[in-house]
C-alpha positions in Angstrom: 125.4 64.6 104.2 124.2 68.1 103.6 121.1 70.1 104.4 119.8 73.2 102.8 119.3 75.1 106.1 121.6 74.5 109.0 119.9 73.5 112.2 121.6 75.5 115.0 120.9 74.7 118.7 119.2 77.6 120.4 119.6 76.6 124.0 122.5 78.0 125.9 122.8 75.3 128.7 126.2 73.7 128.4 125.1 70.3 129.7 122.3 70.2 127.1 124.6 71.0 124.2 127.1 68.4 125.5 124.5 65.7 125.5 123.7 66.4 121.9 127.4 66.5 121.0 128.0 63.2 122.6 125.2 61.6 120.6 126.5 63.1 117.4 130.0 61.8 118.0 128.6 58.3 118.6 126.5 58.6 115.4 129.6 59.4 113.4 131.6 56.5 114.9 128.7 54.1 114.4 128.4 55.1 110.7 132.0 54.2 110.1 131.7 50.9 111.9 128.5 50.0 110.1 130.2 50.7 106.8 133.1 48.5 107.6 130.8 45.7 108.8 128.7 45.9 105.6 131.8 45.7 103.5 133.2 42.7 105.4 129.8 40.9 105.1 129.6 41.5 101.4 133.2 40.2 100.9 132.5 37.0 103.0 129.4 36.3 100.9 131.2 36.5 97.6 134.5 34.9 98.7 134.8 31.4 100.1 138.5 31.9 100.7 137.9 34.9 103.0 141.1 36.1 104.6 140.7 39.4 106.6 144.4 40.4 106.0 144.5 39.6 102.3 145.2 42.3 99.7 141.9 41.4 98.0 139.9 42.1 101.1 141.4 45.6 101.5 141.0 46.3 97.8 137.3 45.4 97.9 136.8 47.3 101.2 138.3 50.4 99.6 136.1 50.0 96.5 132.9 49.5 98.6 133.7 52.5 100.7 134.3 54.6 97.6 131.0 53.4 96.1 129.2 54.3 99.3 130.8 57.7 99.6 130.0 58.4 95.9 126.3 57.6 96.4 126.1 59.5 99.7 127.4 62.6 97.9 124.1 62.7 96.1 121.9 62.3 99.2 120.6 65.4 101.0 118.8 65.7 104.3 116.0 68.3 104.9 112.7 68.8 106.5 109.8 67.1 104.8 107.4 69.1 102.6 103.7 68.3 101.8 104.9 67.1 98.3 106.9 64.4 100.0 104.0 62.8 101.9 103.1 60.1 99.4 106.7 58.9 99.2 107.0 59.0 103.0 103.9 56.9 103.2 105.2 54.4 100.7 108.5 54.1 102.6 106.8 53.6 105.9 104.4 51.0 104.5 107.4 48.7 103.9 107.9 48.4 107.6 104.4 49.1 109.1 103.1 45.6 108.1 105.6 44.1 110.5 104.8 46.5 113.3 108.1 48.2 113.1 106.7 51.7 112.6 103.4 53.5 113.2 101.0 52.9 110.3 99.6 56.4 109.5 97.1 57.4 106.9 97.9 60.0 104.2 95.7 62.5 106.1 97.6 62.0 109.3 100.9 62.3 107.5 99.9 65.6 105.9 99.0 66.8 109.4 102.4 65.7 110.8 104.6 66.6 107.8 106.4 69.4 109.7 107.6 66.8 112.3 109.5 64.8 109.7 113.1 65.0 108.5 114.0 63.0 105.4 116.9 62.0 103.2 116.4 62.2 99.5 118.5 61.0 96.5 117.6 63.5 93.8 113.7 63.3 93.8 113.5 60.0 95.7 112.8 59.9 99.4 115.1 57.1 100.8 114.8 57.6 104.6 112.7 59.5 107.1 112.2 60.0 110.8 110.0 62.2 113.0 110.0 63.8 116.5 106.6 63.7 118.2 106.2 66.0 121.2 103.9 65.1 124.0 104.7 67.6 126.7 107.1 70.4 127.6 109.7 67.7 128.6 108.9 64.6 126.7 109.1 63.6 123.0 109.3 60.4 121.0 111.6 59.5 118.1 109.3 57.6 115.7 108.8 56.5 112.1 112.5 56.0 111.5 112.8 54.1 108.2 115.6 53.7 105.7 115.3 52.2 102.2 116.6 48.6 102.6 119.3 48.9 100.0 120.7 52.0 101.8 120.7 50.6 105.3 124.0 50.5 107.1 125.3 53.7 105.5 124.4 56.1 108.4 121.2 57.6 107.1 119.2 56.7 110.1 121.8 58.1 112.4 121.9 61.3 110.5 118.2 61.8 110.7 118.3 61.0 114.4 120.9 63.8 114.7 118.5 66.4 113.2 115.6 65.1 115.3 117.6 65.5 118.5 118.5 69.0 117.5 114.8 69.7 117.2 114.4 68.3 120.7 117.1 70.6 122.0 115.5 73.6 120.2 112.2 72.8 121.9 114.0 72.4 125.2 112.8 68.8 125.8 114.3 66.9 128.7 113.9 63.4 127.5 113.2 61.5 124.2 112.1 57.9 124.1 111.8 55.3 121.3 110.0 52.0 120.9 112.1 49.6 118.9 112.8 45.9 118.1 116.5 46.6 117.8 117.5 48.2 121.2 121.2 47.7 120.6 121.2 50.1 117.7 120.0 53.0 120.0 122.0 51.9 123.0 125.2 52.5 120.9 123.9 56.0 120.4 123.5 56.8 124.1 119.9 55.7 124.7 119.4 53.5 127.8 116.9 50.6 128.2 113.9 51.6 130.3 110.5 50.4 131.4 107.1 51.7 130.2 106.6 52.9 133.8 109.5 55.3 133.4 107.4 57.4 131.0 104.8 59.6 132.7 101.2 58.3 132.4 100.0 61.5 130.8 102.6 61.1 128.0 101.6 57.5 127.4 97.9 58.5 127.4 98.5 61.1 124.7 100.5 58.6 122.6 97.7 56.0 122.9 95.1 58.6 121.9 97.1 59.2 118.7 98.5 55.8 117.8 96.9 53.2 120.1 99.4 50.6 121.4 101.4 50.4 118.1 105.0 49.4 118.8 104.5 49.6 122.5 105.1 45.9 123.0 108.7 46.4 121.9 111.7 47.7 123.9 111.6 51.2 125.1 114.7 53.3 125.5 115.2 56.8 126.8 117.8 59.5 126.0 118.2 62.3 128.6 119.2 65.5 126.9 119.1 68.0 129.7 
């Protein structure tokens, strides 16, 4: 993945930088594992005589990884612009109906556009994610969505990496996420938590903005101090 403007951490605290680095290492490893799992699943679906050590398996695995690498070469990550809002809205709508992401109006998305990172393939927005800040110490990773045909290639993890660097730049102490797939974030260093672990004033600000959307799901917290 590439981005037009590098996002360099501004905080000098070693422990803070190390926390981000640990997450980035996990992101890279998880991207590789997800790619392998995806290839294995495709091979099993198309081959009744599946043999994990067969030459055909490794040949197809290599081909699928080459295809994925070729497609990813054309995908770039950057901050969202106002001209991206309608595509971001369309992407989020695919998941908002199931309560997986916050359902925001176009007006709200225009107000929040500076909070979003996105991945685009030429002129098409294929993934997005945002960091919402509620206090000097707390933020939320939200609106993480990836086009279904590109899931499993590491786009979500890459956007998470940029969002966490924003959290570091703003010197946040903790970031939380509401999700229906806690294992995904646990593998990236987040830990399962309770709603009561988040300060009441932070939850009050969130409810004022988004109501109780997604709050019935699992909550996980990443400490980045």
